[in-house]
N, C-alpha and C positions, 0 to 999 in steps of 0.2 A: 636419474639421478639426482636428489633435491639438494643443494646445497644451502648455506646459512642463509637465513631471511633476515634483515634487519627490522628491529624494533619501529613501531611510528615514530613520529617525531615529537620531542619531549618526551619520550619514555626510554629505559632503556634494559638491555636484555642480559640476560647472568647467562652462562654456558659453564656445564661442570662434569668433570668427567673422572675416571681412576684408572692407574696403568699399575698391573700385577708385575711385581719385577721379583725373584727370587723370595717370595713369603711376606712380603712388604709389600704394602698400600700405599700407593700415592697417588692424593686426590689434588686439585685444581678447580680454580673457576676464574673466569675472566668476564670482565663487566663491561661490554662497546654500546657505541649511541649507536643513534642512526644512520649515523656516517659508515661503521664501521671498523671507529675508533678505540683503543683501545683504553680507558680510563684507570682501570683496577687492575690487576692480576695477583692470586694468591695459593697458596699450596703448602700443602704438609704433610707428615705420614705417619705410617701407623704398623709397627709390625705384630697386628693379631691374626694373621696365615695369609689366606689366598681368595680367600671368598669375595668375587666383585661384587656382589651386590651389597656387603659391608662397605667396602670401598666406594661404592655408588653412594650411598645414603650418606656416609662422611663428606662425600665431594657435593651432597645438594644440602647438607647443614651448613658448611663453610660457604658455600652458594649464598645462603641465607644470611651467614655472617657479614660478605661481601655485600650484601644489597643493603645491609644498615647503615655503611657508609654515605647510603645516598638517599635519607630516609626523607618521606615527600615526593620522589620522584616514584610515578609510576613502573612497573619493574615488573618483566617474563623473567622466571627462573627457570631453567631449560635444559634437561638433559637426555642420554638415549636409553635409558634403564627403563622399559615399559612397568615392567614389574615394580618397580621401585616409586613411580609416578601414580599405578593403580592404587597400591597400598594406601598411599598419601592420600589420595582421592578417597577411599571408601572406606568410609569411619563406621561403616556397620562389621566390617569385620578385622580380625584379630590381627596386625600385622606379625610379619616372620619375627622369631624372637629375638635374632641378633642381631636388628636394624630397629625393634619396638623403641629403643629411646629417641633413636635421631626423627624417626615418623610422628613419636610423639613431640616429639620440638617445634619439628617444623610445620605440623599441624597447626598449634599453639601461635606459630610466626606467621601463617596467613590467618588466621583466627585476628591479631591485631594488625594487621597490614591488608586492607578491602583493595589498597590499591596494587598488592602484586598478583600475581598469577601465577600457578606452576605447571609447566605444560612438560612433553612429550616431545624428542626430534628425533627424527630419523639419525643414524651414526653419521651418516655421511655430512651431516646439518649440522654435529659437532663435532666436528673435527678437528678448531682448534682447542677446543679444550681437552682433546684426547692428547694431540699434539703436545700442549704445555705439560700434560699431567707424567707425559714419556719422555719429556724433554727432563720435569724434576727429579723423575727418577734417574734416572745417568748423572745428576749433580749428587754430590755428600753433602751439600752441607746444608741441606733443610733436615730443621727437625722433624723432633713428632708434636710440637708448636708450629699453629700455623705461620706462617711467613709470609707478608706483603713482599711481591716480587716488583723489586725498580726495574720497570720496563724498559731500562736502557742496560739492563741485566742478561736480558734473553739475548741469543744470538741475532744477529743484524736478520739471516734465512728466517728464521722462527718469526718475528714481527712480518717482516714484509710476507709470509705464507698466507699468516691471518691477512691479512690488507688485500693481494695482490688475489687469492683465492676466491676472495669476496667479490671484490671488482670484476674478477673474470666470469664466474655466474652471473651479477646481477646484471653486466651487459647484454650475454646471453638472455634473460630473461625480457629483458627491453627489446629484444632484438626480437624475439617470439612474440611478441606482444604487438610490436608494430606489424610485422605478416599474420596476424589474426585480424586487426587493425584492416589491414589492407587491402 
């Protein structure tokens, strides 16, 4: 099991994911710093069906929009849909027609922002973004246009889970590292 890995000092990491609920795709993105602190969170939804790759593409595009709020800061944009990440990086192949617009848009933004990287993460390393999307899917107040989520509106348990889960994994990694060195 691999948990979320923080970015290097001076970098930020944007994680994104989608939750599918009753024909609605709810997508979310959150930005954290090297200490795991949430700096920005945003969510949106669309009623365009149950296709998770479409929702993942919308979430990835939302992650890029969030990244624009931190212009000039090196960013890692990370999600758990390998098919989407592959389509964004493989410019020689045609992308899935349902997500071609998002893929082209993300490619264009990556071309402009050389200090951004777009990577894949295992599902368990992307759990905070998925939990945020799932929580937002249970809320009724998120419209079709993405909205910034004030951190204080999230349930305390959700915000604590982001931080505690990361701290627990970080401490486990440090213990493993100490044992390897010993």
